[in-house]
N, C-alpha and C positions, 0 to 999 in steps of 0.2 A: 583870458582872465589876467587883468593887469596886476603887476606886483612891484613891490619896492625891492628890487634886486640888490640895491646898494647895502641895505641893512639886513637882508636875509640871505642865507646860504642853504642849499639843499644838497645833501650828500646821499649816495646810495651804496650800500655794501654789496657784496658779491652774491648774496643769497637769491636776489630776484631783480637783476638789472633791468629787465623789460618793464616791470611794473614801475620802477623808478623813473624810467624814461617817459612812460605814459603820464605819470603824475607831473613831471616837469613840463611836458607839452601843454597840459591843461593850465598850468600856471604861467605859461609863456616865459619860461626860464630855462637856462642851461643848468645841468647838474654841475656842482662844484667838483673840483679835481681831488680825488681820494686814491691813494695808492695802497693796495692790500697785497701782501706777498707772504711767503713762508720761507723760513730758514730750512736748511737741509734736515734739521732735527725735527721739523714739523711745527715749530713755534710760529705763531702768526705775528706779522708786523704791519702796522698801518702808519701812514704819513699823510698829513693834510698839506696839499701842494699849493695853497694860496692862503692869504691872510683871512682870519675870521675873528680877529680881535674886536670885541664889542659887538659882534654880529649875533643875530637870532638864527641859530642853527637847527635844521630839521634833518635828522638822520634816519633813512629808510632801511630797515633790515628785518625781513620776515624770518620765520623758523620753518625751513623746508625739510627735505629728506635727510640733511646733515645737521640736525638740530643742535647738537653739542658744539660743532664748529661754528655754526651761525651765531650762537650766543656768545661764544668766546670772542669771535671777531667783533661783535657788538660791544662787549665790555671794553675791549682794547681801543676801539674807535672812539667811544665816549671819552675815554681817558685822554686820547689825543686831542679831542676838541676842548676838553677842560683845560689841558695844559697849554693850549694855543689861545687861551683867554677868551673863549666864546662867551657872549653875554648870557645866553640861555641855550640849553641843549634839550631839544624836543625829540624824543625817540618815537618813530613811527614803526610799530610792529604789527603788520596786518594779521599775522597768525602768531599768537603768543604760545610758545612751546611750554610744555609741562603743565598746561592748564588743567588737564584731567586729574592731576595729582593735587587736588585742592583741599583734601581733608584726610584724616586718618580713618581708614576703613577697618583697621585691625591694630593690634598692639605692635609697638616698635617699628612703625612705618613713618616715613618722612611726609612732610607737607611741602613738596618740591615747588609748587607754584608760589608759595610764600618765599621760599629761598631765592627763586629767580627774581622776584620783585625786590627783595633786599639787595641782591647783587647788582641789579640795574641801577637802583637808587644810589648805592655806595659807589658805583663807578662814576657817578656824577650827573645822571639824568635829572632834568628839572620838570619834565612832563612826559606822559605817555599818551600816544594816540594808537588805539588798537580797534579791532572789529570782532564782534560776536565771541566774547569770552565764553568758555565752556560753562562757567558759573558766574553769575553777576557779582557775587561776594568777593571775587578776586580783585575787583577794583579797590576794596578796602585793605588788601595786602600791601598796597603801595602807600608810602608816606608822602607822596607827591601827587599832583593832580592827574587824573586819568580821564581822557575823552574816549568814551566807549561807543564807537560807531556801530551801526546795524546795517546788515546787507538787505534788510527787509524791503526798502524802497526799490532795490534792483529787481527782486523777485516779483513784487507787486506790479511794477511797470511791465515786466516781461510777460506775465500771464494776462494782464489787462489787454495788452496788444495782441496776444495770441487768441484770446477768447472774446474780444470786443466787449469786455465787462460783463459777460454772461457766464456766471460760474455756478448756476443752480444745480448742475449735474456733478459738481466737484465736492470732495471732502478733504480737508487738510488733516493729516494724521501726524500726531506727535509720537516719536519712537519710544518715549518713556515719559514718566510724570514730570521729570525735570525740564522737559521742553514744552510742557503743556501751555505755559503762559505765552511763550513766543509763538507757538502754533496758533493759539487763540487770536493773538493780535493779527497774524497773517490772514487767518480765516475771515476775521471781521473786515479787514481791508479790502478783500476781494469778494466778500459776500458769499462765502462758502460755509459748509458745515464743518464741525470738528469731531475728531475721534482720537482716542489715546490708547497706545499699546502699553501694557504693564510688563516691564522688562526687569529681570534680575541678572546680576553678574556673579556667577560662582567663582570666577577667576579672571585675571587680566586677559583682554582681547577675546573673551567669551561672553555670550549673552543668551538668555533664555526668555522667550516671549511666553507669558503664562496666561494672558487675558487681553481682551479688547473692550474698551468703553466707548460706546457710540455705534452708530450704524454706518456701514460702508456698502450695503447691498445696492447693486446697480449704480454705483457711483464711480467717478473717475478719481483715483487716489492721488494726492500730492503728499508724499512722505517727506516731512520737513525736519531737518536736523542742522546742528551747527557744524558738524564735520562727518566725513566718512573716512575711517581708517582701514581696517581689513575687510569691511563690508559684511562681516558676520551677522551683525544685527539686522542689516538690510535683508539678507537672505532669509533669515527666520521671519522677519516682519512681513514680507510679501507673501510668504507661504500661508501665514495666519490670515492675512487680509483676503487672499484668494479663496480660502475656505469659507470666508464669510460673504462671498458673492460679489466682490467688487468687479468693476469692468476690467477688461484686458489691458486697456490703456492706463498705464501707471507711470507717474513721474516721481523722480527722486530729486529733492532740492537740498543742497548743503553748501554752507559758506566756504568751508575749508576742505579742499580735496587732498587729504593726506595720502590716500591710496597706497597703503603699504601691503607687503606680503601678497596674499592671494586676491587682493581687492579687485584688480582688473578682470581676472577670469570670472570672479563671482558676479561682477556687475554685467559682464557680457551675457552670462548664463541667465541672469535675472530677467532679461528681456524687457527692460524699461522702454517706454516710448521715448523718453528723454531723461538724461541725468544732467541737471542744471546746477552748476557750481560757479564760484567767483575765482578770480585770479590772485587770491591772497597767497597762494603757494604756486610756484612754477610747475607746469606739467610738461615733461619731456615727451617726445613722440611716442615712446613705448608705453606711456600712461594715457594715451588718447585712444578713443574707439568710436565707432559709429553711434550716434545718438547723444554724444557728449556736447553740451553747450556751456561755454565759458563766458560769464558776464564780467565786465571790467569794473573793479572797485575803485579805479583811479579817480573818477570824478568826485566820489565822496571824500577820499583822502585829500585830494587837491583842495576841495572846498574847506575841509577842516583845517588844513595848513594855512590857507589864506585867512580864515576867520581867526585863528590863533594869533597870527602875526599882526592882524589889525585889531585885536582885542574885541572881536565881535562874538555874538552868541553862536554856540555850536548846536544847541537844541533846535534852533530855527530850521536847520537842515531837514529835520524829520517831522516838522509840522505840516499838516495837510494844506 
């Protein structure tokens, strides 16, 4: 993929250097030089090691297992770019942290997703490129343009190759009503049926499946979500699905593999045929297991970066 490397610079923070390298390879560019270090007191320091005056800067930094440090590093790096006179600062956040805190569920609670949007904007970002936000309305929390990419094409391509476009025995299951629209879109793309789990959350990181809408009997289930955190919802969901007579071969698809707490042990015990995720979050060896399939989101982010730099349409990426 040819690029105007003179007027564009791509930086990658410390949260996911492997993804940054993949994106830069698709763009046929080297990552620009960024120094990130810490003082003995723990404060983060960043330094741009080459001129970016008047350049279009793309800064790649996801939110991984150290979400607070990843975000603080992002704020400081944006400020470094702004003070180095970058023409435009485009922040690429594959996984946007705090996205689940998108509303007040009770009195005296924060809306942390909105706060993060404000902080990124105030730091000096001009545009956001992200993937599969937990709620679409988070785009409106930003007062700057947001390119909201979808991992959907990656999953569609993977299962079309696997099943040779015959998905008559499959049903796409949304883990809750909030994911019903996305699951319906995926089901339509591959020609599968749709079912929806009705889930409630009595408290943080706890979920209760109370009902299922649709038929899964004698079907191969594709449980489709935006992220897997502790995998508690997954454990309950598959128990309900198996009670309703689905096939033993079950797949879990999720864009963001947060995999915190007991997630790995739960996923192993769940005995999925495959757990298919993307690489928006780095997965160290201790978070990998048999049956885990990681699809690269680098081509989509590289294409979005290229089109942004050339002032081309982003939506065309997702057109049939």
